[in-house]
N, CA, C and O of each residue as an XYZ file, in Angstrom:
736
protein
N      90.804     66.436    142.884
C      91.448     67.072    141.753
C      92.949     66.879    141.829
O      93.560     66.885    142.898
N      93.515     66.706    140.639
C      94.956     66.537    140.594
C      95.638     67.887    140.573
O      95.051     68.883    140.150
N      96.876     67.920    141.030
C      97.630     69.174    140.902
C      97.848     69.492    139.417
O      97.867     68.573    138.598
N      98.008     70.726    139.063
C      98.103     71.109    137.660
C      99.269     70.475    136.916
O      99.177     70.311    135.699
N     100.369     70.105    137.588
C     101.511     69.526    136.890
C     101.164     68.176    136.292
O     101.635     67.843    135.205
N     100.366     67.410    136.971
C     100.002     66.100    136.440
C      99.059     66.231    135.263
O      99.135     65.446    134.318
N      98.176     67.205    135.304
C      97.262     67.417    134.187
C      98.002     67.954    132.966
O      97.658     67.617    131.833
N      98.996     68.771    133.189
C      99.711     69.384    132.074
C     100.452     68.352    131.251
O     100.708     68.603    130.074
N     100.809     67.202    131.806
C     101.512     66.175    131.060
C     100.635     65.519    130.014
O     101.150     64.972    129.039
N      99.317     65.558    130.191
C      98.407     64.946    129.237
C      98.013     65.898    128.113
O      97.441     65.464    127.113
N      98.305     67.168    128.259
C      97.966     68.166    127.249
C      99.129     68.279    126.279
O     100.289     68.224    126.685
N      98.824     68.434    125.006
C      99.885     68.541    124.006
C     100.761     69.757    124.308
O     100.244     70.866    124.439
N     102.055     69.573    124.419
C     102.993     70.644    124.727
C     103.017     71.011    126.198
O     103.604     72.027    126.569
N     102.398     70.216    127.031
C     102.328     70.538    128.451
C     103.649     70.385    129.177
O     103.799     70.896    130.287
N     104.628     69.684    128.571
C     105.926     69.498    129.206
C     106.763     70.773    129.164
O     107.742     70.900    129.900
N     106.375     71.725    128.296
C     107.143     72.972    128.198
C     106.796     73.905    129.343
O     105.667     73.925    129.832
N     107.765     74.659    129.751
C     107.521     75.680    130.769
C     107.162     76.962    130.043
O     107.960     77.448    129.242
N     106.022     77.511    130.288
C     105.550     78.691    129.585
C     106.325     79.923    130.015
O     106.445     80.229    131.202
N     106.858     80.635    128.994
C     107.536     81.894    129.266
C     108.984     81.738    129.706
O     109.659     82.743    129.927
N     109.485     80.515    129.841
C     110.863     80.313    130.286
C     111.528     79.280    129.378
O     110.887     78.341    128.908
N     112.816     79.471    129.144
C     113.540     78.472    128.363
C     114.066     77.378    129.295
O     113.738     77.378    130.481
N     114.878     76.445    128.778
C     115.312     75.314    129.601
C     116.231     75.727    130.745
O     116.387     74.966    131.700
N     116.843     76.907    130.678
C     117.691     77.374    131.769
C     116.894     78.089    132.842
O     117.444     78.491    133.868
N     115.595     78.250    132.609
C     114.760     78.920    133.598
C     114.759     80.428    133.467
O     114.205     81.122    134.320
N     115.369     80.945    132.415
C     115.396     82.392    132.229
C     114.259     82.824    131.318
O     113.748     82.036    130.522
N     113.884     84.050    131.444
C     112.835     84.585    130.589
C     113.352     84.636    129.152
O     114.513     84.984    128.937
N     112.535     84.305    128.180
C     112.954     84.250    126.789
C     113.107     85.632    126.161
O     113.791     85.777    125.148
N     112.493     86.624    126.738
C     112.532     87.945    126.119
C     113.841     88.652    126.456
O     114.326     88.589    127.585
N     114.395     89.318    125.464
C     115.639     90.038    125.655
C     115.375     91.417    126.236
O     114.239     91.891    126.260
N     116.437     92.051    126.703
C     116.293     93.371    127.300
C     115.819     94.391    126.273
O     115.044     95.290    126.600
N     116.278     94.255    125.041
C     115.852     95.194    124.009
C     114.970     94.463    122.999
O     115.452     93.635    122.226
N     113.679     94.774    123.014
C     112.743     94.141    122.097
C     112.635     94.964    120.826
O     113.055     96.120    120.791
N     112.083     94.381    119.803
C     111.803     95.110    118.581
C     112.416     94.453    117.374
O     113.081     93.423    117.477
N     112.189     95.052    116.243
C     112.710     94.524    114.993
C     114.223     94.659    114.974
O     114.766     95.548    115.631
N     114.916     93.804    114.240
C     116.372     93.864    114.227
C     116.911     95.182    113.689
O     117.976     95.629    114.115
N     116.193     95.813    112.757
C     116.647     97.087    112.204
C     115.901     98.270    112.809
O     115.971     99.384    112.291
N     115.192     98.029    113.903
C     114.344     99.072    114.465
C     115.094    100.291    114.954
O     114.521    101.380    114.987
N     116.347    100.155    115.334
C     117.090    101.282    115.866
C     117.724    102.154    114.803
O     118.111    103.289    115.078
N     117.836    101.629    113.578
C     118.500    102.379    112.517
C     117.479    103.004    111.590
O     116.329    102.570    111.516
N     117.920    104.029    110.887
C     117.063    104.680    109.905
C     117.008    103.814    108.655
O     118.020    103.264    108.220
N     115.837    103.704    108.095
C     115.666    102.915    106.886
C     116.345    103.603    105.726
O     116.219    104.817    105.564
N     117.054    102.855    104.924
C     117.739    103.447    103.792
C     116.820    103.490    102.589
O     115.942    102.643    102.422
N     117.038    104.487    101.758
C     116.252    104.602    100.542
C     116.416    105.992     99.979
O     116.740    106.928    100.711
N     116.201    106.134     98.711
C     116.384    107.423     98.050
C     115.066    108.168     98.031
O     114.403    108.227     96.995
N     114.681    108.730     99.142
C     113.447    109.504     99.212
C     113.735    110.930     98.788
O     114.732    111.522     99.201
N     112.875    111.469     97.979
C     113.023    112.846     97.533
C     111.929    113.683     98.172
O     111.066    113.168     98.883
N     111.979    114.972     97.909
C     110.941    115.842     98.438
C     109.596    115.397     97.897
O     109.498    114.878     96.785
N     108.570    115.606     98.692
C     107.242    115.218     98.268
C     106.781    113.914     98.884
O     105.669    113.458     98.618
N     107.628    113.309     99.708
C     107.258    112.056    100.348
C     107.362    112.242    101.844
O     108.417    112.623    102.352
N     106.288    111.981    102.550
C     106.295    112.037    104.002
C     106.431    110.642    104.567
O     106.151    109.665    103.872
N     106.849    110.530    105.796
C     106.980    109.236    106.456
C     106.062    109.222    107.663
O     105.926    110.219    108.373
N     105.442    108.094    107.881
C     104.657    107.889    109.082
C     104.894    106.466    109.543
O     105.658    105.736    108.911
N     104.265    106.059    110.618
C     104.447    104.698    111.100
C     103.902    103.691    110.090
O     104.334    102.539    110.060
N     102.959    104.128    109.271
C     102.379    103.236    108.283
C     103.159    103.170    106.990
O     102.860    102.331    106.140
N     104.150    104.027    106.812
C     104.933    104.025    105.584
C     104.948    105.390    104.936
O     104.791    106.415    105.599
N     105.138    105.385    103.640
C     105.214    106.641    102.894
C     103.822    107.235    102.733
O     102.857    106.523    102.453
N     103.732    108.550    102.913
C     102.465    109.238    102.703
C     102.694    110.388    101.740
O     103.683    111.114    101.844
N     101.791    110.543    100.823
C     101.887    111.601     99.834
C     100.491    112.126     99.573
O      99.536    111.357     99.467
N     100.380    113.432     99.470
C      99.105    114.055     99.130
C      99.202    114.629     97.725
O     100.200    115.248     97.358
N      98.161    114.415     96.957
C      98.089    114.981     95.620
C      97.273    116.261     95.716
O      96.148    116.253     96.215
N      97.841    117.356     95.239
C      97.147    118.640     95.213
C      96.865    118.969     93.758
O      97.740    118.833     92.903
N      95.643    119.401     93.476
C      95.264    119.584     92.079
C      94.331    120.762     91.895
O      93.598    121.159     92.801
N      94.385    121.306     90.692
C      93.398    122.260     90.200
C      92.791    121.641     88.951
O      93.499    121.037     88.145
N      91.499    121.790     88.793
C      90.858    121.269     87.591
C      90.169    122.414     86.870
O      89.942    123.484     87.434
N      89.843    122.164     85.615
C      89.128    123.182     84.847
C      87.627    123.043     85.108
O      87.207    122.258     85.957
N      86.825    123.811     84.372
C      85.374    123.831     84.590
C      84.726    122.501     84.226
O      83.618    122.216     84.681
N      85.391    121.683     83.415
C      84.845    120.385     83.030
C      85.295    119.274     83.965
O      84.885    118.128     83.780
N      86.126    119.570     84.967
C      86.607    118.562     85.905
C      87.831    117.818     85.431
O      88.174    116.782     86.000
N      88.505    118.314     84.403
C      89.742    117.688     83.919
C      90.926    118.279     84.671
O      90.922    119.471     84.979
N      91.943    117.469     84.973
C      93.096    117.984     85.720
C      93.845    119.045     84.930
O      94.108    118.885     83.737
N      94.185    120.129     85.615
C      94.917    121.226     84.988
C      96.307    121.368     85.584
O      97.285    121.511     84.851
N      96.403    121.329     86.916
C      97.682    121.406     87.623
C      97.693    120.298     88.667
O      96.736    120.139     89.425
N      98.780    119.533     88.702
C      98.939    118.460     89.679
C     100.283    118.605     90.371
O     101.318    118.714     89.714
N     100.266    118.605     91.685
C     101.482    118.653     92.498
C     101.367    117.610     93.586
O     100.260    117.235     93.973
N     102.501    117.134     94.086
C     102.469    116.239     95.238
C     103.263    116.874     96.370
O     104.176    117.669     96.144
N     102.900    116.512     97.574
C     103.558    117.022     98.776
C     103.522    115.925     99.834
O     102.739    114.981     99.720
N     104.357    116.039    100.857
C     104.263    115.070    101.954
C     102.870    115.093    102.568
O     102.220    116.138    102.616
N     102.426    113.956    103.028
C     101.082    113.838    103.566
C     100.840    114.645    104.819
O      99.689    114.896    105.175
N     101.905    115.064    105.504
C     101.734    115.820    106.738
C     101.709    117.332    106.500
O     101.697    118.100    107.462
N     101.700    117.771    105.247
C     101.632    119.194    104.925
C     100.167    119.569    104.725
O      99.435    118.879    104.015
N      99.745    120.656    105.349
C      98.357    121.096    105.238
C      98.058    121.529    103.805
O      98.941    122.021    103.102
N      96.822    121.345    103.381
C      96.421    121.629    101.997
C      96.683    123.074    101.587
O      97.132    123.328    100.469
N      96.410    124.013    102.472
C      96.520    125.422    102.097
C      97.963    125.849    101.863
O      98.206    126.885    101.245
N      98.919    125.070    102.344
C     100.326    125.410    102.140
C     100.733    125.269    100.676
O     101.703    125.895    100.248
N     100.026    124.477     99.917
C     100.334    124.273     98.503
C      99.536    125.207     97.590
O      99.714    125.171     96.372
N      98.680    126.023     98.146
C      97.801    126.870     97.338
C      98.586    127.871     96.498
O      98.229    128.107     95.343
N      99.651    128.469     97.046
C     100.438    129.443     96.283
C     101.048    128.807     95.035
O     100.989    129.381     93.948
N     101.630    127.624     95.195
C     102.245    126.945     94.054
C     101.203    126.544     93.011
O     101.445    126.650     91.809
N     100.042    126.085     93.480
C      98.987    125.707     92.548
C      98.506    126.907     91.743
O      98.331    126.822     90.527
N      98.295    128.025     92.432
C      97.790    129.216     91.745
C      98.810    129.797     90.791
O      98.445    130.277     89.718
N     100.085    129.766     91.156
C     101.101    130.319     90.255
C     101.269    129.440     89.015
O     101.582    129.947     87.938
N     101.066    128.136     89.155
C     101.173    127.242     88.002
C      99.924    127.254     87.134
O      99.970    126.842     85.974
N      98.815    127.719     87.681
C      97.545    127.655     86.952
C      97.397    128.736     85.897
O      96.673    128.553     84.918
N      98.067    129.847     86.084
C      97.873    130.956     85.150
C      96.625    131.746     85.527
O      96.207    131.725     86.685
N      96.023    132.444     84.561
C      94.847    133.255     84.886
C      93.605    132.395     85.126
O      93.277    131.517     84.328
N      92.929    132.662     86.232
C      91.668    131.982     86.550
C      90.658    133.024     87.009
O      91.037    134.101     87.468
N      89.381    132.706     86.888
C      88.313    133.636     87.269
C      87.830    133.410     88.684
O      87.585    134.363     89.423
N      87.689    132.120     89.073
C      87.230    131.827     90.431
C      87.861    130.545     90.931
O      88.256    129.676     90.155
N      87.945    130.450     92.241
C      88.506    129.275     92.892
C      87.442    128.695     93.810
O      86.982    129.356     94.741
N      87.059    127.459     93.540
C      86.108    126.753     94.389
C      86.922    125.787     95.236
O      87.595    124.906     94.702
N      86.863    125.947     96.539
C      87.659    125.114     97.451
C      86.847    124.800     98.697
O      85.826    125.434     98.960
N      87.309    123.818     99.461
C      86.604    123.450    100.686
C      87.093    124.281    101.871
O      87.910    125.187    101.708
N      86.592    123.970    103.045
C      86.879    124.766    104.244
C      88.347    124.755    104.650
O      88.791    125.646    105.374
N      89.100    123.773    104.199
C      90.526    123.708    104.544
C      91.286    124.905    103.974
O      92.346    125.263    104.488
N      90.764    125.518    102.933
C      91.427    126.651    102.282
C      90.916    127.998    102.798
O      91.225    129.036    102.214
N      90.159    127.995    103.857
C      89.610    129.233    104.417
C      90.640    129.901    105.330
O      90.605    129.734    106.549
N      91.556    130.658    104.724
C      92.526    131.433    105.492
C      92.534    132.858    104.963
O      92.245    133.100    103.791
N      92.864    133.786    105.829
C      92.920    135.190    105.422
C      94.011    135.419    104.382
O      93.837    136.215    103.459
N      95.124    134.728    104.529
C      96.238    134.891    103.599
C      95.840    134.481    102.183
O      96.153    135.191    101.227
N      95.154    133.348    102.035
C      94.729    132.893    100.714
C      93.664    133.816    100.140
O      93.692    134.133     98.951
N      92.740    134.242    100.964
C      91.693    135.146    100.471
C      92.294    136.471     99.993
O      91.848    137.027     98.989
N      93.297    136.973    100.704
C      93.973    138.209    100.286
C      94.710    138.002     98.967
O      94.655    138.857     98.084
N      95.396    136.877     98.833
C      96.109    136.552     97.591
C      95.143    136.465     96.411
O      95.429    136.980     95.330
N      94.008    135.818     96.618
C      93.013    135.715     95.549
C      92.444    137.072     95.174
O      92.207    137.354     93.999
N      92.226    137.911     96.179
C      91.685    139.247     95.917
C      92.678    140.094     95.117
O      92.269    140.850     94.235
N      93.964    139.978     95.410
C      94.986    140.706     94.666
C      95.045    140.265     93.209
O      95.298    141.080     92.322
N      94.816    138.993     92.961
C      94.855    138.473     91.599
C      93.534    138.667     90.855
O      93.448    138.374     89.662
N      92.523    139.150     91.535
C      91.226    139.347     90.900
C      90.443    138.061     90.724
O      89.635    137.943     89.802
N      90.679    137.094     91.605
C      90.000    135.802     91.545
C      88.887    135.793     92.578
O      89.087    136.167     93.733
N      87.707    135.358     92.143
C      86.565    135.283     93.071
C      86.692    133.992     93.883
O      86.799    132.907     93.311
N      86.682    134.105     95.199
C      86.823    132.955     96.095
C      85.450    132.396     96.441
O      84.586    133.110     96.951
N      85.260    131.116     96.159
C      84.048    130.400     96.562
C      84.491    129.369     97.583
O      84.651    128.187     97.276
N      84.686    129.847     98.807
C      85.201    129.018     99.899
C      84.294    129.218    101.107
O      84.173    130.342    101.594
N      83.659    128.168    101.601
C      82.838    128.332    102.804
C      83.712    128.622    104.017
O      84.858    128.179    104.095
N      83.163    129.360    104.947
C      83.904    129.715    106.158
C      84.010    128.513    107.086
O      83.094    127.696    107.181
N      85.134    128.426    107.762
C      85.289    127.374    108.760
C      84.452    127.725    109.985
O      84.016    128.865    110.140
N      84.235    126.756    110.840
C      83.364    126.952    112.002
C      83.946    127.963    112.985
O      83.193    128.615    113.708
N      85.265    128.104    113.025
C      85.884    129.008    113.996
C      85.934    130.455    113.526
O      86.270    131.339    114.315
N      85.607    130.725    112.255
C      85.690    132.086    111.718
C      84.500    132.914    112.199
O      83.347    132.504    112.069
N      84.797    134.065    112.747
C      83.774    135.024    113.178
C      84.155    136.392    112.640
O      85.273    136.826    112.920
N      83.361    137.079    111.924
C      82.058    136.700    111.380
C      82.240    135.802    110.150
O      83.296    135.797    109.516
N      81.212    135.064    109.838
C      81.254    134.136    108.712
C      81.231    134.918    107.399
O      80.445    135.850    107.231
N      82.110    134.522    106.469
C      82.166    135.153    105.152
C      81.225    134.379    104.229
O      81.379    133.169    104.067
N      80.254    135.062    103.622
C      79.309    134.343    102.755
C      79.982    133.853    101.475
O      80.979    134.422    101.029
N      79.427    132.793    100.889
C      79.935    132.249     99.632
C      78.756    131.870     98.729
O      77.630    131.726     99.204
N      79.012    131.713     97.460
C      77.996    131.368     96.478
C      77.714    129.865     96.563
O      78.511    129.054     96.090
N      76.582    129.499     97.164
C      76.254    128.080     97.355
C      76.000    127.362     96.031
O      76.318    126.181     95.890
N      75.436    128.064     95.078
C      75.162    127.459     93.772
C      76.471    127.101     93.056
O      76.584    126.028     92.464
N      77.447    127.993     93.111
C      78.742    127.719     92.484
C      79.510    126.653     93.265
O      80.264    125.881     92.673
N      79.332    126.603     94.571
C      80.062    125.632     95.399
C      79.672    124.197     95.080
O      80.448    123.274     95.329
N      78.478    123.999     94.531
C      78.037    122.654     94.164
C      78.910    122.044     93.076
O      78.935    120.823     92.919
N      79.617    122.862     92.334
C      80.482    122.355     91.277
C      81.806    121.791     91.812
O      82.623    121.286     91.042
N      82.013    121.878     93.121
C      83.234    121.334     93.707
C      83.300    119.821     93.555
O      84.378    119.233     93.645
N      82.156    119.191     93.325
C      82.171    117.736     93.146
C      82.950    117.327     91.903
O      83.338    116.165     91.780
N      83.189    118.257     90.975
C      83.977    117.928     89.786
C      85.399    117.514     90.157
O      85.933    116.557     89.595
N      86.005    118.216     91.086
C      87.370    117.865     91.500
C      87.363    116.570     92.307
O      88.306    115.783     92.225
N      86.313    116.346     93.081
C      86.215    115.093     93.835
C      86.088    113.915     92.882
O      86.683    112.864     93.119
N      85.323    114.073     91.813
C      85.198    113.007     90.826
C      86.503    112.805     90.063
O      86.825    111.684     89.670
N      87.263    113.895     89.848
C      88.556    113.770     89.190
C      89.513    112.944     90.056
O      90.233    112.086     89.545
N      89.517    113.202     91.357
C      90.356    112.417     92.268
C      89.910    110.959     92.298
O      90.746    110.059     92.376
N      88.614    110.721     92.238
C      88.116    109.348     92.218
C      88.588    108.624     90.961
O      88.932    107.444     91.022
N      88.608    109.313     89.830
C      89.103    108.691     88.600
C      90.602    108.440     88.684
O      91.088    107.427     88.180
N      91.341    109.350     89.314
C      92.781    109.118     89.506
C      93.021    107.891     90.372
O      93.910    107.090     90.086
N      92.234    107.743     91.423
C      92.435    106.636     92.361
C      91.952    105.303     91.789
O      92.163    104.260     92.409
N      91.304    105.317     90.610
C      90.975    104.065     89.946
C      92.235    103.331     89.501
O      92.225    102.111     89.336
N      93.313    104.073     89.310
C      94.588    103.466     88.950
C      95.244    102.950     90.227
O      95.539    103.720     91.140
N      95.467    101.654     90.279
C      95.971    101.017     91.495
C      97.309    101.586     91.934
O      97.574    101.710     93.130
N      98.141    101.927     90.983
C      99.458    102.463     91.309
C      99.340    103.782     92.067
O     100.159    104.069     92.940
N      98.342    104.575     91.744
C      98.138    105.864     92.404
C      97.498    105.657     93.779
O      97.903    106.285     94.757
N      96.509    104.786     93.847
C      95.769    104.600     95.093
C      96.612    103.952     96.183
O      96.449    104.281     97.358
N      97.510    103.039     95.822
C      98.256    102.295     96.834
C      99.626    102.862     97.131
O     100.211    102.526     98.161
N     100.158    103.708     96.269
C     101.428    104.409     96.491
C     102.573    103.426     96.703
O     103.224    103.440     97.748
N     102.820    102.560     95.694
C     103.908    101.604     95.777
C     105.277    102.230     95.534
O     106.282    101.711     96.019
N     105.335    103.326     94.798
C     106.617    103.898     94.409
C     107.386    104.431     95.598
O     106.813    105.044     96.500
N     108.680    104.196     95.595
C     109.530    104.687     96.670
C     109.955    106.127     96.421
O     110.088    106.903     97.368
N     110.168    106.491     95.176
C     110.612    107.840     94.836
C     109.423    108.731     94.490
O     108.482    108.305     93.820
N     109.486    109.959     94.955
C     108.398    110.905     94.690
C     108.301    111.220     93.204
O     107.197    111.396     92.689
N     109.425    111.295     92.506
C     109.374    111.621     91.072
C     108.696    110.502     90.289
O     107.997    110.776     89.312
N     108.886    109.252     90.694
C     108.220    108.140     90.029
C     106.717    108.164     90.301
O     105.910    107.884     89.414
N     106.355    108.499     91.533
C     104.933    108.589     91.878
C     104.271    109.718     91.102
O     103.167    109.552     90.584
N     104.941    110.869     91.019
C     104.393    111.983     90.259
C     104.265    111.624     88.782
O     103.295    112.016     88.132
N     105.217    110.894     88.254
C     105.126    110.463     86.859
C     103.902    109.569     86.646
O     103.210    109.691     85.635
N     103.641    108.681     87.588
C     102.452    107.836     87.498
C     101.176    108.639     87.586
O     100.212    108.364     86.871
N     101.162    109.641     88.467
C      99.989    110.510     88.597
C      99.749    111.273     87.297
O      98.609    111.407     86.852
N     100.823    111.772     86.691
C     100.678    112.524     85.445
C     100.213    111.630     84.299
O      99.407    112.056     83.472
N     100.707    110.409     84.244
C     100.234    109.473     83.217
C      98.747    109.153     83.403
O      97.988    109.110     82.435
N      98.349    108.933     84.635
C      96.937    108.667     84.905
C      96.080    109.887     84.564
O      94.984    109.752     84.019
N      96.587    111.079     84.891
C      95.842    112.311     84.585
C      95.702    112.506     83.085
O      94.648    112.928     82.609
N      96.768    112.199     82.330
C      96.681    112.313     80.872
C      95.664    111.324     80.316
O      94.943    111.629     79.366
N      95.613    110.160     80.904
C      94.662    109.151     80.463
C      93.221    109.594     80.727
O      92.365    109.485     79.850
N      92.956    110.094     81.937
C      91.574    110.481     82.243
C      91.181    111.796     81.581
O      89.995    112.063     81.387
N      92.157    112.609     81.237
C      91.820    113.881     80.593
C      91.241    113.667     79.209
O      90.366    114.422     78.784
N      91.706    112.668     78.509
C      91.265    112.463     77.138
C      90.283    111.316     76.969
O      89.965    110.935     75.843
N      89.800    110.762     78.076
C      88.815    109.687     77.953
C      87.453    110.145     78.353
O      86.502    109.364     78.310
């Protein structure tokens, strides 16, 4: 067998020294990363837009009517828990008879707020709640109306992919899409 140096001359690019430049030094610099990695990215971000390693994140919070049409739409940063927006949603909704929500909204504070307003809560208890608070299973089946409303909103590519840099522009797109699906 030949020593590896002789074999490397017959392989395409074998004359190069792997991992070293012509001076024999390592090609990697002491500080790796993108050229702008150390600085904050510039841009006019407004409230309602969260940042993550993947980019901008935004959550759409909504209330719908009994027919599944959007009634109240708000946006918040994606790292804000759903129940934190419940007060704003309820105050913007006006008078309602019942609130059908998923387990994320199972908090004592929200249940107390709903009870004060005379709203019947149809919220299943989370697994950690002891004792479990019963809910109307028949009424809870209607929660799919809001899920279908979100699916119709996400049919609009602009809403699903979140291209907008400004939260107000994204909210405007969400409202336009909601107006479109409300009357179709």
